[in-house]
N, C-alpha and C positions, 0 to 999 in steps of 0.2 A: 640248744641255744635259745636264749630269750632274755628279757629284761626283768622278769619276775622270779626272784630267787626261790621264794616259797613254792611257786608252782613247779619249778624245775625239780626241787627236792621231793615234792609229792609225786611227780611222775616217775622219778628214779626209784622211789620207795615202792610204788606199785609194780614197776617192772621187775624189781628184785624178788618179789613174791612169786613170780612165774619163771624168770630166767636168772641164771647165774651171771651177774654183771659186776663190773668194777668201774667206778668213776675215775677216769683218767685226767680229770680237770679240764682246763681251757684247751680247746683244740688248737694244734699248732701245725703238725705235719703228718699226713696220712696218705699212703699209696701214691706218693709223688705229688700230692696236692697240699700246698701250704696255705694256712689260714692267716691272713693279715688283717689286723684291726685298723680301721680308718676312723675319721671323725664322724662319718655318717653310718657306719656299719662294719661290714666285713668284705674282704675281697679274697676269692679263691684263686690262687696263683700256681702255675706250674713252671715257674722260671727256671728252677734247677733242672727239671725234666727237659725243658727246651734247650738248655745249655748242653746237656748230655747228648741230646739228639743231634745238635749241630756238630758236636765233636765226633760222634759216630759217623756222620756223613762227610767228615773232613772239611767242614765249612764254618769253622769257628771264627775265621777272619774274613768271611765273605762280605761283599758290599751289600748293604740292605736295600730293599725296594719298598715302595709305598703301597703296593697292592699285591695280593696273593695270586691273582690270575689275570691273564689278558683275555677278556671275554670275546674279543673280536678275532682271536687267533684260532683257526680251525684245527681240530684234532682228528686225525684219520688213522686207520689201521694199516696203511700202506707204506709206512716209513721203514727205515732200517731197524732191525731188532736191537734192543739194548744188550750189550755184551755181558751184563751181570743182572739178570732178572731177579735173582734171590735178594740182592741188595735192595732193589727197587721195592720188592714186596715187604721186606723188613721195615724199611723207612716209612712206607705208606701205612703199614699196620701201626707203627708208633705214632704217626700223625692222627690216626683215628682216635687213639686214647687222648690226644691233646685237645680234641674238640669237646671234651668234657667241660672245659673252662674257656674255650675259645670258639664261640659260635661264629665268629667272623671267618673261620677257616672251613666251615661246613661245606660250602659249595665247591671250593677248590679241592678239598680232600675227597669228596664224593666223586668228582670227575677223575681223579687219579685212581680211585678204587675200581673204576670201570675197565681198567686195562691191566689188572693184576695178572691175568693169564698169559699175556704176551706183550709186555711193555716194549716200546720202541725208543729210539734216541730222542724223538720229539717228546714223548711222555717223561723221559728222564729230565729233559730241559724244563718241563712244567713243574716237576717235583723240586728241582733246584730253585725255581722261582718262589715256590712256597716257603722253602727254607730261608731264602734271602729276605722274604717278608717277615718271617719269624725273628730273624736276626735284628730287625729294626723295631720289633714290637715285644721285646722280652718283658716289659712292664705291664703288658695287657693281661687282664684276667676277668673273672666273673664277679661283679659287684652285687652284694646283697645288703639291703638296708630296710629300716622300718618304713612301712608304707601306710598312709592314712586310709587306704582303700584295700579291700580284699576282693574286689571284682576281678574276674578273669576276662582277659581280652586276647583274642587270637588273630593273627595276621597271616595271610597266605599269598603266594604269588607263583607264577609259572611262566616260563618262556614257551615258545611254540616251535616244535621241530628243531630244537636247538642243537641236537647231536647230529653231526655231519655223517656219522656212520649209519645209523638206523632211523634217523629223522624223528626220534622220540623226544618228548618234552621233559624238562626237569622242573620239579615242584619243590617248593620250600615253604616252611611255616615257622612262626615264632609265637609262643604262648606266654603271656604275662600274668602274674598274680599281683595285682596292684601295680607297683612300679618295678617289680622284680621279674626278670626273665627266668622262667622255670623249665621250658621245654623248647627245643628247636631241632630242625632236621632239614636236610636237602637230599633229594633222591630223584633218580630218573623214573618217569612213569613206566608202567609195565606194558601198556599198549599205546599205539600211535593215535594221537588226537587229530581229527580231521579239520579242526579250526582252532583259533586262539581261544574262543569262548569255551569250547569243550575242554581245552587244556586247563583253563582257569577253574572250571567247575570241578574237574578231577582233583585239582590242588585243594580246593575248598572242602570237598567231601573227605579227602584224605586227612586234612588237619583236624576235622571234627571227630573222626574215628580215633585219633590219638588223644 
């Protein structure tokens, strides 16, 4: 993709001397990701995938919510086990693929992934909340546009002892190339931080390694 046709043709020509390739033209739909052209660039959307996910969960007509997670709601491992853990794992696995174009889901989906081995009814309620948020944000996607700058900026953050089960912290980072978001992640730290400062330093070091 680019705005210089001669440069694109030159690149394709060079690639064809090494690999067997075929130019499929303007990108439109690939592996569940749709490429939409906007006035300022492109938007990568998984709207069709989100619709299929809601249908699979039986929540096509659910009431939408404005946020994917209630941060103040504690999540423990002592609640009643969910009666269909296989369904929980399948839906959470599908949500992981959705984070390719939905960085706003990274934190909530990572939290759901932490309970794949033994989901409870509380975890199922958290999953349904994420799906209700998706219902109201079907038009969301990842925007890519021409940027006057090619500088890389990274941002990181961390809570401290946010997990009620093991008191470990959760880190997150976002990396921008110019004005475009190119990398992001949310994940629980492997070891327990003894202070909020230590948790922040771990998050910063972790983002730099990525």
